[in-house]
N, C-alpha and C positions, 0 to 999 in steps of 0.2 A: 297379446294374451293378458288376461287379468292376473294381478298378483295372487299367488297362492295356488294357481292351477298347475297340476303336474305337467312337466315339459313334454310328456309323450301323448298328451291330449290335444285335439285340434284347438285352434284359437277361437276366441269369441267372434261370431260372424259379424257383430256390429263394428268390428275394427277392420273389416275387409270390404272390398268393392269388386264388382264384376261388370264386364262390358255387355253381356247379354244373359238371358235366362238359361241358355244351354250351359254356360260356364258355371252359373250359380247352382243349377241342379246337379251338375257333375260333382262340384265341391260338397254340396249337401249330402249326396249319396255316399261319398267317401267318408265324410265326417260321421254320419249316423252308423256306418258299418263299424266304426271304431267305438263310438260312444254307447251304442245299445248294449253290446256285451259287457263293457266296463261298468255301466250303470247298475246292472242287475246280475253281475257274475255270481254264480252260486259258490265259487271258491271264497268270495268275500264273506258269505254267511258262515262257511266252515272256519275261516280264520277268526271271525268274530266270536264264534262259539269256543274255539280253542283259547283265545285270549281271555274270555270270560271264565272259563274253567280254571285257568291259572290264577286269575284275580280272586275268584271265590275260594279256591283251595289255599292260596297264600294268606288271605284274610283269616280263614278258619284256623290254619295252623298257627299263625301268629298269636291270636287271642287264646286259643286253647293252651298253647305253650306258656303264655304269660299267666294264665289262670292256674296251670299246674304248678308253676314255680311259687306263686304267691300263697298257694295252699299247703306248701310243705311246712312241716312243723320245725324242722331244723335243716334249712338249706345249706349246702356246702358250696365251695367255690366252683366245683365242677358242674353243679346244677345251674349256677348262674351263667357259666360259660356256654353250656348247651342251650339254655333258654335264650340268651342274647344272640347266639349264632342262628338259632331257629327263627327268631323274630326278624333279624336283619336280612337273612336270606329270603324269608317269605315276603317281606315288604319290598325288597329289591325286585323279586319276581313279579309282584303286583304292579310296581311302577313300570317295568318293561312291558308287561302285558297291556297296561292301560295306554301306553304310548302307541303300541301296535294297533290297538283297537281304535284309537283316535285317528291314526293314519288311514285305516280302512274306511272310517266314517267320512273323513275329509275327501278322500279320492272318489268315493261313491257319490257324495254330494256334488262335487265339482263336475263329474261326468254327467250326472242327471241334469244339472242346471244348463250345461252346454247342449245336452240333447234336446231339452225343451226349446232352447233358442234356435238351434239348427233346424228342427222339424217345422217350426212355425215361420221360418225365414221366407219361404217361397210364397206365403200368403200375405206378406206385408205390402203396402201400396208401392214403396220404392222398387221392390222386387218385381211386381207385376207391371211396372211402367217400363221395364227394360225391354229392348227388342228381343224377339224370340230366339234368333239364331238357329243353329241346326241341332235341335234337341233329340237325343236318342230316344226311341220309343219306350224302352223300359223305365226311363227317368222322367218321362212327361207326366205331369200331374193331370188330374181331370180338367182343371182350368185351362192348362195349355192345349190339351186335345180339343176342348170345347172352343177355344179361341181360334184354333186352326180349322174348325168346321168339320172335324172328323165325325163319323157316325158314332152314336152312343155305344154301340156294341163293341167298338174298338177300344173302349176304355180298359185300361189295365188297373184292376182293383187293388194294386199294391198300396196306394196311398190311403185307402180307407180301411177296409176290413183287416188288412194285414197288421195294422197297429193293434187292433183289439185281439185278434186271434193268436198271433205269434208273439208280439212283444209283450202282451199282457200275461202270457202263460207263465213266465218266470215270476211276475209280480204275484200271481196266485200262489206259487210255491213259497215266496217270501212271506205271504200273509198266513199260510197254513202251517208251515214247518215251525215257526217260532212260538206257536200257541202252546206247545208242550213245555218248553222252558219257562214261558210266562206263567203258566199254571203251577209248575213245580216250584218256581221261585216264590210265588205268592203263598203257596202252602207252607214253605219253609219259614217265611217271615211270620205267618200267623201262628205256626207251632211254637216258634221262638218267643213270641210276645204273649201268647195266650196259654202256652203249656206250662209244665212244672219244671222246666229246665233251670229256672232261677232259684229253685228250692234245694238243689243238690249242691255237693261240694264243688266249688268253682263254677256254680251254675250261672252266676252273673256274666262271667267271661264267656262261657259256652253260649249263653243267650245272645250276647253281642256278636259272637262269631257266626252262629247259625243265621241270625237276622241279617247280618251284613252279606254273607254268602248268598242267601236267598234273594236279597235286594239286587245284587249284581246279576244273578241269573234272570230275575224278572225284568230287569232293565234292558238286557240284551234282547229278550223276547219281545218287549214292547217296542224297542227300536226296529226290530225286523218287521213286525206287523205294520208299523207306521211307514217304513220304507216301501213295503209292498203296496200299501194302500195309496201312497203318493204316486207310485209308478202306474198303478192301475187307473187312477183318476186321470193321469196325463194321457194314457193310452186311449181311454174312453173319450176324452175330449178331442184328441186328434182324429179318432175314428169318426166321431159325429161331425166334425168340421169338414172332413173330406168326403164322407158319404153324402152329406147335404149337397155338395157340389154335383155328385153323381145323380142325385134325385132331381136337381134343377136343370140338368143338361137338356132334356127334351124341351123344357119350357123356353130356355134361352135360345136354342137353335131354331125354334120356329118363329122367332120374332123377325 
């Protein structure tokens, strides 16, 4: 397993070996059953949004509290204590939420990288040079069925269109759902930079607070869109590679 991979994820297939394609395809099916949900789990999106809300809120409270204290004409010791406590607690919450968000990003990235490696494994030349073995019908790829001389109508289209229809469905959700926070965060940043917040009492601190919160919200939206786009691109690439084998089946079997 590569360093940094969570221990509950399958290992990198490049570190493994198989004695026939039946064993390889069985391991590949088991790995993708684990990796596909982990790569695009919707709960990761919810955790990312929750962490971002804490980051944006903590940043906002810290700067607004600091601006409130510095604008006091005659601050007292209690005012300083309340401000310091608010800033410290807010920044601690921001730090914890940032660590949680980073963990979600790392786990999703590791799962997707392994998913790409496992799904492309059976098309590599060393994998196709293995003896076939007793391949279960649901696990057989188009290439395996074609090599076995089975009729084209017996092809199980799991390897092709399934990647595009089922596995890319979540990627569409990932691309569409983050658009709202991306737009909202961008609007907050523009309002903070181009509005009149800086002209009011404590406006400079309010401006920094709103701009920072908006940037955090826009960043998580952009991350979600990018993650969905990457997954959809992968699903489309897998679908095209495997459907192309289905299309060439009649040509190859007539030779």
